[in-house]
Backbone of each chain as ProteinMPNN parsed JSONL, in Angstrom:
{"seq_chain_A": "RKEVEQDPGPFNVPEGATVAFNCTYSNSASQSFFWYRQDCRKEPKLLMSVYSSGNEDGRFTAQLNRASQYISLLIRDSKLSDSATYLCVVNHSGGYQKVTFGIGTKLQVIP", "coords_chain_A": {"N_chain_A": [[80.25, 98.876, 128.53], [82.391, 96.257, 125.735], [81.959, 92.78, 125.198], [83.302, 91.666, 124.657], [87.004, 91.781, 124.426], [88.68, 93.975, 122.464], [92.284, 94.591, 121.604], [92.748, 96.234, 118.279], [95.051, 97.078, 116.956], [97.36, 98.433, 114.16], [99.205, 95.41, 115.025], [102.82, 96.282, 114.335], [105.448, 94.24, 113.729], [109.159, 92.661, 113.892], [110.007, 91.037, 111.413], [111.269, 87.478, 113.699], [110.139, 87.999, 115.85], [108.857, 88.554, 119.435], [105.405, 88.896, 119.995], [102.655, 89.631, 121.7], [99.246, 89.391, 122.35], [96.726, 90.807, 124.238], [92.622, 89.629, 125.312], [90.266, 90.95, 126.976], [87.073, 89.788, 128.612], [83.369, 90.404, 129.739], [82.102, 88.362, 130.992], [81.877, 86.836, 133.494], [81.087, 84.294, 133.774], [81.816, 82.825, 131.919], [82.674, 80.409, 129.501], [84.348, 78.959, 128.304], [86.76, 79.128, 125.599], [89.106, 80.937, 122.559], [91.146, 81.12, 120.298], [91.447, 82.462, 117.354], [92.226, 82.75, 113.64], [91.862, 85.087, 111.866], [91.935, 85.694, 107.929], [92.57, 88.24, 105.181], [90.197, 88.59, 103.836], [88.845, 86.294, 104.529], [87.727, 83.488, 105.488], [87.358, 83.221, 109.203], [89.18, 80.705, 110.666], [90.52, 78.126, 113.047], [92.464, 78.603, 115.764], [93.627, 78.004, 117.914], [92.652, 76.562, 121.431], [92.011, 78.094, 123.941], [93.301, 77.26, 127.433], [92.047, 76.703, 130.68], [95.068, 75.906, 131.855], [97.032, 76.926, 130.813], [97.779, 76.469, 127.351], [100.252, 75.181, 124.832], [101.594, 75.929, 120.78], [103.678, 74.817, 119.325], [105.099, 77.602, 118.155], [103.106, 78.572, 119.381], [101.581, 79.854, 122.264], [98.787, 80.353, 123.937], [97.192, 81.663, 127.081], [94.512, 81.637, 129.952], [93.239, 84.242, 131.927], [91.647, 83.472, 134.168], [90.334, 85.002, 137.232], [91.667, 87.705, 136.279], [90.268, 88.007, 134.28], [90.89, 87.706, 130.576], [92.226, 86.494, 128.263], [95.263, 85.557, 126.974], [97.615, 85.534, 124.366], [100.325, 84.112, 122.901], [102.972, 84.803, 120.266], [105.778, 83.122, 119.642], [108.917, 83.86, 117.725], [108.504, 85.219, 114.991], [106.725, 85.037, 111.746], [106.914, 85.855, 108.327], [104.271, 85.158, 107.425], [102.151, 84.691, 109.778], [101.292, 87.293, 109.695], [98.415, 88.662, 110.093], [94.561, 88.305, 111.279], [93.945, 87.893, 114.108], [91.649, 86.926, 116.312], [90.093, 86.959, 119.109], [87.99, 84.725, 120.731], [85.038, 84.278, 122.588], [83.478, 81.344, 125.059], [80.19, 81.726, 126.124], [78.413, 79.705, 126.866], [74.963, 78.409, 128.104], [73.478, 76.371, 126.515], [74.642, 75.699, 124.439], [76.959, 76.82, 121.519], [77.085, 80.02, 121.969], [78.68, 82.114, 121.406], [80.836, 84.868, 121.429], [82.492, 87.581, 119.128], [85.922, 89.253, 119.375], [86.917, 92.022, 118.195], [89.28, 91.792, 116.79], [92.282, 91.376, 116.359], [94.786, 93.152, 114.021], [98.392, 91.442, 112.989], [100.931, 92.193, 111.622], [103.89, 91.448, 110.02], [107.074, 92.336, 109.371], [109.614, 92.271, 107.245]], "CA_chain_A": [[81.917, 97.299, 128.173], [81.82, 95.485, 124.922], [81.755, 91.885, 126.118], [85.086, 90.699, 124.584], [88.044, 93.617, 124.158], [90.621, 93.378, 121.967], [92.74, 96.091, 121.054], [92.351, 96.29, 117.074], [96.384, 97.169, 117.134], [97.904, 96.941, 114.088], [101.069, 95.671, 115.872], [103.836, 96.087, 113.082], [106.077, 93.286, 114.024], [109.796, 92.761, 112.184], [110.165, 88.933, 111.424], [111.874, 87.163, 114.087], [109.679, 89.382, 117.41], [107.716, 87.988, 120.322], [104.565, 89.179, 120.374], [101.926, 89.004, 122.611], [97.715, 90.284, 121.681], [95.358, 90.125, 125.093], [91.906, 90.115, 125.121], [88.704, 90.777, 128.209], [85.507, 89.401, 128.548], [83.341, 90.371, 130.597], [80.982, 88.034, 131.531], [82.293, 85.948, 134.361], [80.467, 82.552, 133.19], [82.17, 82.228, 129.648], [82.914, 78.655, 129.777], [85.46, 78.707, 126.763], [87.819, 80.427, 124.823], [89.605, 80.382, 121.408], [91.793, 82.348, 119.23], [90.738, 82.314, 115.337], [92.724, 83.136, 113.012], [91.177, 85.245, 109.775], [93.204, 86.043, 107.103], [92.266, 89.134, 104.768], [88.838, 88.787, 103.18], [88.713, 84.703, 104.455], [86.812, 82.547, 107.164], [87.757, 82.958, 110.198], [89.653, 79.997, 111.086], [90.428, 77.906, 114.534], [94.2, 78.496, 115.613], [94.247, 76.971, 119.039], [91.675, 76.676, 122.158], [92.638, 78.286, 125.312], [92.17, 75.562, 128.604], [92.732, 76.643, 131.895], [95.912, 75.437, 132.742], [97.933, 77.39, 129.588], [98.635, 75.731, 126.214], [101.092, 75.542, 123.919], [101.036, 75.076, 120.115], [104.468, 75.143, 118.293], [105.692, 78.523, 118.435], [102.024, 79.742, 119.577], [100.533, 79.726, 123.321], [97.805, 80.272, 125.172], [97.097, 81.66, 128.572], [93.458, 82.296, 129.821], [93.697, 84.329, 133.525], [89.514, 83.82, 135.074], [90.683, 85.975, 138.326], [91.659, 88.984, 135.515], [89.161, 87.584, 132.834], [91.203, 87.446, 130.098], [93.47, 85.596, 127.366], [96.502, 86.136, 126.577], [98.112, 84.94, 122.519], [102.311, 84.43, 122.259], [103.529, 84.358, 119.456], [107.733, 83.596, 119.272], [109.705, 84.195, 116.507], [107.492, 85.659, 114.237], [106.739, 84.614, 110.765], [106.02, 86.656, 107.883], [102.503, 84.14, 107.865], [101.544, 84.925, 110.826], [100.983, 88.303, 109.407], [96.534, 88.13, 109.851], [93.95, 89.293, 111.974], [93.616, 87.199, 115.281], [90.133, 87.086, 117.328], [89.175, 86.452, 121.297], [85.999, 84.276, 120.286], [84.759, 83.596, 123.977], [82.287, 81.19, 124.648], [79.637, 81.54, 127.569], [77.652, 78.659, 127.021], [73.826, 78.538, 127.432], [73.25, 75.58, 126.038], [74.315, 75.601, 123.074], [78.39, 77.677, 121.579], [76.905, 80.778, 122.306], [80.062, 82.572, 120.99], [81.041, 86.663, 120.677], [83.849, 87.318, 119.084], [86.346, 90.349, 119.437], [87.298, 92.412, 117.126], [89.883, 91.51, 116.206], [93.304, 92.44, 116.096], [95.719, 93.177, 113.477], [99.161, 91.686, 113.127], [101.367, 92.497, 110.392], [105.198, 91.211, 110.331], [107.618, 93.05, 108.273], [110.174, 91.807, 106.345]], "C_chain_A": [[81.167, 96.221, 127.573], [82.257, 94.036, 125.744], [82.78, 91.069, 125.912], [85.573, 91.99, 123.476], [88.536, 93.497, 123.313], [91.371, 94.86, 121.243], [93.533, 96.045, 119.195], [93.585, 96.185, 116.387], [96.046, 98.53, 115.312], [99.545, 97.48, 114.796], [101.858, 95.334, 114.502], [105.006, 95.731, 113.576], [107.422, 93.272, 113.598], [109.612, 91.011, 112.486], [111.283, 87.7, 112.663], [111.142, 87.049, 116.534], [109.087, 88.093, 117.688], [106.446, 88.544, 120.359], [103.586, 88.965, 121.043], [100.697, 89.725, 122.107], [97.272, 89.61, 123.767], [93.738, 90.757, 125.43], [90.753, 89.709, 126.254], [87.817, 90.611, 127.54], [84.719, 89.948, 129.794], [82.131, 90.423, 131.264], [81.619, 86.545, 132.023], [82.053, 84.674, 134.453], [81.081, 82.106, 131.964], [82.549, 80.994, 130.113], [84.034, 78.282, 128.821], [85.655, 80.066, 126.071], [88.843, 79.914, 124.03], [90.036, 80.911, 120.674], [91.353, 81.507, 118.129], [92.086, 83.077, 115.305], [92.281, 83.814, 111.816], [91.899, 86.295, 108.949], [91.941, 87.617, 106.172], [90.74, 88.315, 103.759], [88.505, 87.462, 102.93], [88.088, 84.751, 105.313], [87.702, 82.916, 108.104], [88.181, 81.336, 110.741], [90.963, 79.381, 112.232], [92.08, 77.945, 114.718], [94.186, 77.619, 117.319], [92.376, 77.039, 120.086], [92.091, 77.158, 123.228], [92.015, 77.887, 126.988], [93.061, 76.8, 129.496], [94.442, 76.878, 132.356], [97.058, 76.303, 131.737], [98.226, 76.071, 128.701], [99.319, 75.928, 125.576], [100.845, 75.182, 122.527], [102.317, 75.463, 119.186], [104.565, 76.694, 118.879], [104.341, 79.808, 119.63], [102.238, 79.556, 121.422], [100.13, 80.825, 123.385], [97.6, 80.653, 126.294], [95.382, 82.119, 128.971], [93.473, 82.652, 131.881], [91.75, 84.82, 133.838], [89.607, 84.343, 136.205], [90.168, 87.391, 137.384], [90.411, 89.032, 134.725], [89.339, 87.882, 131.418], [92.305, 86.926, 129.865], [94.835, 86.523, 126.812], [96.559, 84.825, 124.754], [99.459, 85.382, 122.989], [102.223, 84.065, 121.581], [105.166, 84.939, 119.387], [107.736, 83.05, 117.32], [108.702, 83.996, 115.084], [107.897, 86.024, 112.532], [105.922, 85.405, 109.973], [104.081, 85.632, 107.006], [101.883, 84.163, 108.165], [100.84, 86.141, 110.76], [99.274, 87.915, 109.46], [95.822, 89.007, 110.858], [93.807, 87.982, 113.334], [92.287, 87.563, 116.384], [90.153, 85.855, 117.672], [87.737, 85.973, 120.654], [85.889, 83.257, 121.895], [83.192, 82.788, 124.259], [80.885, 81.03, 126.011], [78.784, 81.15, 127.852], [75.946, 79.427, 127.5], [73.037, 76.913, 127.383], [73.536, 75.194, 124.975], [75.948, 76.851, 122.832], [77.609, 78.822, 121.232], [78.019, 81.59, 121.654], [80.197, 83.859, 120.819], [82.925, 86.904, 120.337], [84.326, 88.991, 119.007], [86.307, 90.907, 118.621], [88.421, 92.115, 116.248], [91.771, 92.313, 116.206], [94.895, 91.673, 115.243], [97.48, 93.113, 113.512], [99.67, 91.455, 111.474], [103.571, 92.65, 110.896], [105.954, 91.232, 109.37], [108.997, 92.434, 108.064], [112.369, 91.861, 107.099]], "O_chain_A": [[80.21, 95.55, 127.958], [82.839, 94.132, 126.824], [83.166, 90.108, 126.577], [85.125, 92.659, 122.545], [89.141, 92.425, 123.358], [90.934, 95.802, 120.583], [94.734, 95.837, 119.023], [93.634, 95.467, 115.388], [95.047, 99.237, 115.184], [100.308, 98.426, 114.992], [101.614, 94.383, 113.759], [105.767, 96.634, 113.924], [107.417, 93.98, 112.591], [109.256, 90.23, 113.367], [112.151, 87.103, 112.026], [111.433, 86.532, 117.613], [108.845, 87.098, 117.004], [106.469, 88.849, 121.551], [103.431, 87.746, 121.122], [100.94, 90.71, 121.41], [97.46, 88.521, 124.309], [93.526, 91.935, 125.719], [90.369, 88.558, 126.458], [87.558, 90.961, 126.389], [85.324, 89.974, 130.865], [81.422, 91.292, 131.771], [81.812, 85.526, 131.36], [82.737, 83.932, 135.158], [80.799, 81.163, 131.224], [82.689, 80.772, 131.316], [84.469, 77.132, 128.769], [85.193, 81.203, 125.972], [89.473, 78.895, 124.313], [89.174, 81.479, 120.004], [91.024, 80.324, 118.031], [92.76, 83.669, 116.148], [92.297, 83.194, 110.753], [92.308, 87.413, 109.263], [90.796, 87.864, 106.548], [90.906, 87.329, 103.041], [88.058, 87.074, 101.851], [87.786, 85.748, 105.969], [88.893, 82.931, 107.795], [87.24, 80.773, 111.301], [92.065, 79.921, 112.326], [92.842, 77.393, 113.924], [94.881, 76.631, 117.555], [91.298, 77.41, 119.621], [92.876, 76.331, 123.692], [90.927, 78.075, 127.533], [94.072, 77.46, 129.26], [94.893, 77.806, 133.027], [98.191, 76.17, 132.2], [98.706, 75.003, 129.081], [99.378, 77.141, 125.375], [100.037, 74.261, 122.413], [102.141, 76.332, 118.331], [104.12, 76.941, 120.0], [104.431, 80.894, 120.202], [103.295, 79.005, 121.729], [100.617, 81.921, 123.109], [97.897, 79.689, 126.999], [94.939, 83.004, 128.239], [93.623, 81.844, 132.797], [91.035, 85.82, 133.766], [88.458, 84.197, 136.622], [89.099, 87.998, 137.452], [89.683, 90.016, 134.593], [88.35, 88.274, 130.799], [93.233, 86.775, 130.659], [95.126, 87.661, 126.443], [95.898, 83.878, 124.326], [99.781, 86.511, 123.357], [101.576, 83.021, 121.496], [105.691, 86.043, 119.239], [107.147, 82.45, 116.421], [108.343, 83.01, 114.439], [108.766, 86.767, 112.076], [104.778, 85.753, 110.267], [103.191, 85.874, 106.191], [100.811, 83.877, 107.631], [99.885, 86.312, 111.517], [98.9, 86.901, 108.871], [96.225, 90.102, 111.25], [93.353, 86.956, 112.827], [92.256, 88.542, 117.129], [90.189, 84.691, 117.273], [86.768, 86.614, 120.247], [86.354, 82.165, 122.222], [82.099, 83.237, 123.914], [80.892, 80.031, 126.73], [78.087, 81.606, 128.758], [75.694, 80.62, 127.33], [72.18, 76.506, 128.168], [72.833, 74.361, 124.401], [76.16, 77.66, 123.736], [77.307, 78.794, 120.039], [77.715, 80.999, 120.618], [79.556, 84.215, 119.83], [83.982, 86.613, 120.896], [83.532, 89.881, 118.704], [85.494, 90.444, 117.82], [88.36, 92.231, 115.024], [92.164, 93.472, 116.075], [95.617, 90.693, 115.423], [98.111, 94.111, 113.862], [99.14, 90.873, 110.528], [104.23, 93.413, 111.602], [105.823, 90.416, 108.458], [109.466, 92.047, 109.134], [113.278, 91.435, 106.386]]}, "seq_chain_B": "NAGVMQNPRHLVRRRGQEARLRCSPMKGHSHVYWYRQLPEEGLKFMVYLQKENIIDESGMPKERFSAEFPKEGPSILRIQQVVRGDSAAYFCASSPSRDVFMDTQYFGPGTRLTVL", "coords_chain_B": {"N_chain_B": [[86.679, 64.65, 103.084], [84.255, 67.205, 102.494], [84.775, 70.743, 103.833], [82.116, 73.066, 105.193], [79.908, 74.454, 102.871], [79.436, 77.463, 101.111], [77.526, 79.288, 98.821], [75.847, 81.37, 96.734], [79.294, 83.45, 96.608], [80.163, 85.254, 95.967], [77.582, 88.301, 95.765], [75.355, 90.416, 94.14], [73.605, 93.224, 94.399], [70.874, 95.546, 94.009], [69.384, 97.847, 95.416], [65.908, 97.122, 97.226], [66.224, 94.714, 96.585], [66.075, 90.644, 96.866], [68.267, 89.136, 98.54], [69.687, 85.328, 98.685], [71.26, 84.023, 100.559], [73.33, 80.636, 100.91], [73.974, 77.794, 102.637], [75.693, 75.262, 103.282], [76.046, 73.082, 106.26], [79.099, 71.203, 106.901], [79.727, 67.248, 106.856], [78.289, 64.927, 108.599], [77.3, 67.654, 110.44], [74.928, 69.146, 112.225], [74.338, 71.551, 113.598], [74.013, 74.701, 112.211], [75.278, 77.606, 112.477], [74.747, 81.86, 111.47], [76.529, 84.112, 110.757], [77.62, 87.818, 110.755], [79.622, 90.81, 108.796], [80.107, 93.147, 109.283], [82.578, 95.754, 107.807], [85.435, 96.475, 108.943], [84.776, 95.72, 111.282], [83.843, 92.977, 114.285], [82.868, 89.968, 114.037], [79.613, 89.053, 114.134], [76.682, 87.861, 115.462], [74.115, 85.434, 114.33], [72.126, 84.376, 113.841], [71.038, 81.08, 115.284], [70.277, 77.627, 114.143], [68.559, 74.512, 114.547], [67.997, 71.754, 112.375], [65.118, 72.154, 110.805], [64.494, 73.821, 113.034], [64.76, 76.698, 114.419], [66.621, 77.986, 116.795], [68.085, 80.002, 118.016], [67.108, 83.58, 117.562], [68.36, 85.706, 118.1], [70.212, 87.527, 117.155], [69.44, 88.907, 115.034], [68.199, 90.95, 113.066], [65.422, 92.883, 113.227], [63.083, 92.631, 111.105], [62.877, 92.282, 107.837], [65.198, 89.964, 107.476], [65.617, 86.469, 107.997], [65.472, 83.102, 108.241], [66.452, 79.671, 107.146], [66.232, 76.246, 108.152], [66.145, 73.609, 106.37], [64.699, 69.906, 106.38], [65.948, 68.888, 104.447], [68.499, 69.426, 102.313], [70.722, 72.988, 101.977], [71.225, 75.265, 104.572], [69.752, 78.505, 104.486], [69.67, 81.551, 103.983], [67.656, 85.199, 104.33], [67.419, 87.411, 103.631], [64.948, 90.183, 102.365], [64.707, 93.082, 100.658], [66.601, 94.543, 100.346], [68.7, 97.008, 102.097], [71.409, 99.309, 101.467], [73.267, 98.97, 103.73], [72.906, 96.502, 104.19], [75.127, 95.49, 102.843], [77.541, 93.045, 102.897], [80.199, 91.119, 104.832], [78.629, 87.458, 104.555], [79.139, 85.122, 107.155], [78.884, 81.032, 106.969], [78.352, 78.972, 109.817], [79.276, 75.767, 111.419], [78.791, 73.523, 113.575], [79.419, 69.812, 115.335], [77.822, 68.693, 117.525], [76.134, 69.578, 120.858], [77.63, 70.136, 122.634], [79.217, 72.355, 124.825], [82.242, 72.809, 125.318], [83.461, 71.096, 124.543], [83.674, 70.979, 121.529], [84.08, 72.602, 118.036], [82.857, 75.653, 115.7], [82.787, 75.155, 112.375], [84.025, 77.253, 109.96], [82.847, 78.856, 106.768], [83.369, 79.929, 103.792], [81.908, 82.501, 103.234], [79.789, 85.163, 102.529], [79.895, 87.104, 100.592], [78.194, 90.486, 100.23], [77.331, 92.869, 97.929], [75.432, 96.209, 97.962], [73.83, 97.915, 95.191]], "CA_chain_B": [[85.272, 65.233, 103.925], [83.89, 68.397, 101.713], [84.127, 72.028, 104.624], [81.373, 73.979, 105.403], [80.008, 74.925, 102.267], [77.831, 78.878, 101.254], [77.297, 80.159, 98.001], [77.046, 82.092, 95.88], [80.132, 83.642, 96.937], [79.602, 87.317, 95.555], [76.566, 88.319, 95.59], [75.483, 91.381, 93.801], [72.21, 93.635, 94.802], [70.098, 96.542, 94.243], [68.033, 98.589, 96.197], [65.099, 96.384, 97.276], [65.827, 93.821, 96.118], [65.63, 90.087, 97.441], [69.102, 87.892, 98.922], [69.403, 84.156, 99.412], [72.399, 83.035, 100.621], [73.191, 79.182, 100.619], [75.04, 77.277, 103.293], [76.073, 73.482, 103.359], [77.416, 72.081, 106.971], [80.202, 70.403, 106.725], [79.132, 66.492, 106.897], [77.475, 64.997, 110.891], [76.823, 68.703, 111.455], [73.396, 69.523, 112.405], [74.078, 72.998, 114.136], [74.177, 76.336, 111.4], [74.87, 79.359, 113.103], [75.075, 82.319, 110.716], [77.069, 85.789, 110.582], [77.437, 89.108, 110.1], [80.827, 91.285, 109.536], [80.174, 94.009, 108.481], [83.842, 96.323, 107.539], [85.747, 97.287, 109.973], [83.871, 94.819, 112.199], [83.971, 91.742, 114.031], [81.645, 89.35, 113.68], [78.129, 90.026, 115.103], [75.984, 86.439, 115.695], [73.001, 86.201, 114.115], [70.582, 83.366, 114.473], [71.399, 78.955, 115.251], [69.854, 76.576, 113.451], [69.098, 73.076, 114.129], [67.832, 70.835, 111.032], [63.555, 72.2, 110.842], [64.251, 74.528, 113.76], [65.419, 78.328, 114.733], [67.263, 77.833, 118.299], [67.755, 82.078, 118.795], [67.503, 84.278, 116.492], [68.304, 86.742, 119.164], [71.3, 88.151, 116.865], [68.184, 88.702, 113.824], [66.799, 92.094, 112.956], [63.539, 91.797, 112.965], [62.834, 93.005, 109.613], [63.964, 91.855, 106.467], [65.482, 89.017, 107.327], [64.813, 85.038, 108.369], [66.611, 82.348, 108.04], [66.16, 78.088, 107.845], [67.788, 75.132, 107.356], [65.153, 72.474, 106.135], [64.834, 68.606, 106.56], [66.564, 68.693, 103.264], [68.537, 70.859, 101.651], [71.374, 73.725, 102.585], [70.709, 76.52, 105.313], [69.309, 79.608, 103.995], [69.074, 82.805, 105.336], [66.871, 85.457, 102.949], [67.204, 89.242, 102.684], [64.221, 90.177, 101.371], [64.189, 94.234, 99.955], [67.833, 94.916, 100.796], [69.494, 98.301, 101.373], [73.207, 99.437, 101.388], [73.339, 98.945, 104.517], [73.057, 95.0, 104.609], [76.281, 94.861, 102.272], [78.637, 92.69, 104.813], [80.302, 89.778, 104.428], [78.431, 87.085, 105.988], [79.616, 83.632, 107.222], [77.536, 80.654, 108.361], [79.727, 77.421, 110.458], [78.918, 74.422, 111.758], [79.169, 72.365, 114.82], [78.433, 68.364, 115.582], [77.227, 68.768, 118.659], [75.344, 71.013, 121.249], [79.436, 69.918, 123.468], [79.923, 73.564, 124.339], [83.422, 72.662, 126.143], [84.826, 69.957, 123.023], [83.649, 71.176, 120.457], [84.363, 74.586, 118.033], [82.653, 76.464, 114.903], [83.587, 75.432, 111.515], [83.378, 78.372, 108.935], [83.001, 78.579, 105.278], [84.495, 80.895, 102.58], [81.217, 82.72, 103.364], [78.875, 85.668, 100.729], [80.22, 88.884, 100.319], [76.776, 90.826, 99.193], [77.436, 94.099, 98.571], [74.087, 96.104, 97.551], [73.758, 98.733, 94.879]], "C_chain_B": [[84.764, 67.189, 103.572], [83.478, 69.369, 103.511], [82.681, 72.149, 104.399], [81.427, 75.069, 103.846], [79.123, 76.479, 101.972], [78.493, 79.325, 99.407], [75.866, 81.021, 97.829], [78.34, 82.543, 97.227], [80.248, 84.923, 97.392], [78.338, 87.323, 95.647], [76.047, 89.874, 95.432], [73.542, 92.544, 94.152], [71.169, 94.997, 94.534], [69.142, 96.614, 95.059], [67.295, 97.888, 96.619], [64.987, 95.339, 96.435], [66.265, 92.363, 96.945], [67.241, 89.122, 97.29], [68.9, 86.956, 99.034], [70.459, 83.745, 99.478], [72.506, 81.758, 100.824], [74.241, 78.8, 101.921], [75.047, 76.089, 103.742], [76.765, 73.343, 104.715], [77.923, 70.601, 105.979], [79.443, 68.155, 106.935], [79.255, 65.999, 108.342], [77.444, 65.879, 110.957], [75.054, 68.73, 111.363], [73.145, 70.457, 112.865], [74.456, 74.168, 112.661], [74.242, 77.307, 112.247], [75.366, 80.444, 111.789], [76.141, 83.453, 112.091], [77.629, 86.207, 110.111], [78.413, 90.018, 110.296], [80.624, 92.069, 108.396], [81.274, 94.501, 108.834], [84.149, 97.25, 108.185], [85.943, 96.826, 111.161], [84.675, 93.64, 113.065], [83.087, 91.05, 114.041], [80.575, 89.006, 114.24], [77.69, 88.424, 114.725], [75.275, 86.582, 115.58], [71.276, 85.62, 114.104], [71.489, 81.336, 114.088], [70.383, 78.961, 115.563], [69.957, 75.164, 113.631], [68.577, 72.899, 113.555], [65.965, 71.582, 111.492], [64.065, 73.621, 112.214], [64.988, 76.08, 113.832], [65.43, 77.984, 116.494], [66.866, 79.161, 118.771], [68.599, 82.59, 117.88], [67.74, 85.559, 116.89], [69.09, 87.961, 117.812], [70.284, 89.153, 115.542], [67.608, 89.993, 113.766], [65.99, 91.822, 112.606], [63.13, 92.417, 112.267], [63.268, 92.463, 109.004], [64.325, 90.547, 106.507], [64.805, 87.623, 107.892], [66.137, 84.348, 107.75], [65.548, 80.311, 108.058], [66.891, 76.787, 108.003], [66.529, 73.757, 107.788], [65.834, 70.759, 106.39], [66.204, 68.451, 105.647], [67.022, 70.065, 102.804], [69.995, 72.192, 102.896], [70.583, 74.807, 103.828], [70.514, 77.873, 104.431], [68.792, 81.091, 104.972], [68.909, 84.175, 104.333], [66.842, 87.004, 103.665], [66.543, 89.573, 102.229], [64.532, 92.13, 101.646], [65.165, 95.542, 100.857], [68.181, 96.666, 101.036], [70.377, 98.178, 101.706], [74.17, 98.941, 102.683], [73.77, 97.489, 105.114], [74.549, 94.619, 104.176], [77.366, 95.092, 103.322], [79.219, 91.278, 104.069], [79.509, 88.703, 105.58], [78.917, 85.582, 105.692], [78.449, 82.689, 108.144], [79.378, 78.962, 108.933], [78.567, 77.318, 110.923], [78.97, 74.051, 112.871], [78.895, 71.398, 114.838], [78.01, 67.946, 116.121], [76.238, 70.199, 119.753], [76.748, 70.729, 122.72], [79.773, 71.773, 123.299], [81.718, 73.543, 125.069], [83.957, 72.047, 124.599], [84.955, 70.76, 121.576], [83.654, 72.853, 119.627], [83.002, 74.269, 116.862], [83.481, 75.866, 114.191], [83.321, 76.633, 110.848], [83.824, 78.333, 107.714], [83.169, 79.642, 105.032], [83.608, 82.633, 102.935], [80.988, 84.071, 102.105], [79.084, 86.421, 101.403], [78.889, 89.293, 99.502], [77.269, 92.176, 99.65], [75.883, 94.377, 97.473], [73.965, 97.715, 97.192], [73.221, 100.307, 95.449]], "O_chain_B": [[84.956, 68.137, 104.334], [82.532, 69.082, 104.244], [82.078, 71.471, 103.568], [82.246, 75.944, 103.561], [78.112, 76.627, 102.659], [79.642, 79.57, 99.038], [75.028, 81.224, 98.708], [78.342, 82.13, 98.387], [80.365, 85.498, 98.474], [77.82, 86.207, 95.612], [76.225, 90.624, 96.391], [72.453, 92.018, 93.926], [70.669, 95.202, 95.64], [68.286, 95.794, 95.39], [68.152, 97.008, 96.703], [64.028, 95.034, 95.727], [66.943, 92.691, 97.919], [67.483, 88.504, 96.254], [67.795, 86.846, 99.566], [70.869, 83.042, 98.554], [71.345, 81.406, 101.032], [75.227, 79.507, 102.131], [74.325, 75.844, 104.708], [77.992, 73.433, 104.67], [77.579, 69.744, 105.165], [78.259, 68.215, 107.264], [80.059, 66.455, 109.154], [77.591, 65.929, 112.178], [74.275, 68.346, 110.491], [71.953, 70.767, 112.873], [75.639, 74.087, 112.331], [73.238, 77.828, 112.735], [76.279, 80.03, 111.074], [76.34, 83.537, 113.303], [78.293, 85.753, 109.179], [78.581, 90.392, 111.456], [80.803, 91.914, 107.188], [81.611, 94.175, 109.972], [83.68, 98.385, 108.266], [86.805, 97.159, 111.974], [85.826, 93.314, 112.774], [82.063, 91.732, 114.063], [80.882, 88.411, 115.272], [78.269, 87.82, 113.822], [74.786, 87.547, 116.167], [70.117, 86.013, 114.235], [72.104, 80.77, 113.184], [69.666, 79.523, 116.391], [70.898, 74.498, 113.2], [67.874, 73.908, 113.492], [65.669, 71.411, 112.674], [63.598, 74.66, 111.748], [65.875, 76.316, 113.013], [64.452, 77.793, 117.217], [65.931, 79.516, 119.49], [69.756, 82.45, 117.486], [67.405, 86.51, 116.185], [68.574, 89.056, 117.59], [70.763, 90.261, 115.3], [66.558, 90.202, 114.375], [65.613, 90.895, 111.888], [62.442, 93.229, 112.886], [64.29, 91.899, 109.394], [63.85, 89.829, 105.627], [63.616, 87.612, 108.21], [67.166, 84.693, 107.169], [64.545, 79.923, 108.656], [68.101, 76.572, 107.933], [66.189, 73.221, 108.842], [67.018, 70.455, 106.533], [67.272, 67.995, 106.055], [66.504, 71.182, 102.802], [70.095, 72.186, 104.123], [69.366, 74.993, 103.8], [71.413, 78.113, 103.625], [68.093, 81.444, 105.922], [69.838, 84.381, 103.552], [65.815, 87.385, 104.228], [66.918, 89.606, 101.057], [64.567, 92.498, 102.821], [64.932, 96.574, 101.486], [67.899, 97.474, 100.152], [70.666, 97.143, 102.306], [75.363, 98.638, 102.674], [74.552, 97.238, 106.031], [75.201, 93.763, 104.775], [77.851, 95.985, 104.016], [78.801, 90.641, 103.103], [79.55, 88.788, 106.808], [79.062, 84.995, 104.62], [77.698, 82.931, 109.089], [80.463, 78.478, 108.609], [77.518, 77.958, 110.99], [79.729, 74.918, 113.305], [77.783, 71.343, 114.311], [77.556, 66.83, 115.867], [75.864, 71.323, 119.417], [76.529, 71.305, 123.786], [80.26, 72.381, 122.346], [82.213, 74.66, 125.214], [84.714, 72.587, 123.792], [85.907, 71.033, 120.845], [83.389, 73.924, 120.173], [82.301, 73.257, 116.878], [84.643, 75.718, 114.568], [82.255, 77.155, 111.174], [84.939, 77.902, 107.419], [83.16, 80.495, 105.919], [84.231, 83.694, 102.936], [81.66, 84.134, 101.076], [78.703, 86.607, 102.559], [78.505, 88.738, 98.473], [77.53, 92.631, 100.764], [75.341, 93.599, 96.688], [73.959, 98.621, 98.025], [73.265, 101.283, 94.7]]}, "name": "protein", "num_of_chains": 2, "seq": "RKEVEQDPGPFNVPEGATVAFNCTYSNSASQSFFWYRQDCRKEPKLLMSVYSSGNEDGRFTAQLNRASQYISLLIRDSKLSDSATYLCVVNHSGGYQKVTFGIGTKLQVIPNAGVMQNPRHLVRRRGQEARLRCSPMKGHSHVYWYRQLPEEGLKFMVYLQKENIIDESGMPKERFSAEFPKEGPSILRIQQVVRGDSAAYFCASSPSRDVFMDTQYFGPGTRLTVL"}
């Protein structure tokens, strides 16, 4: 089983739709979690951290379920500019930021 | 405050040549991470360095690859005798400290290596 698993997609959704991505992780000792966004042929950029209590940033909501070992990202009112690949990132700790990236979920928002 | 800088952005090498990739972390950051992203794959950790120290190189191929982060100057990822399978995007990231809960990693724009 992969350390971090994501559905690679693509998810094709119309503008204004709500879309959700899940990511599962295998290491129960994982300490912290992030969602990154990567545009085509660009570097990953931090979208948001994922906190145990869940957190929201505008149209984006992230949730963590430690019992089931998954995190989720919800995007409401999708914009064309949301089209990108969304990377799930899990920090296993070990004294420094030993992170594992998921393969990413590709989102295409259609006019 | 300039971000993480990498150069060159694009590098073309023939099989058997050497590739040198450079990474200058953000100002104030003393931790550098190198990742490789093969086409249609996720980022894979290669090595973690602090100034003058390699802390974790568990993701580095055992042969042909080496990394350093000298006291002065950028971090360098060196690939000797490149093969076609080395063609990938190589990203460098930096972070300011070892706080695994609060900090995150900031990525450079990457170097796209093409081996002919």
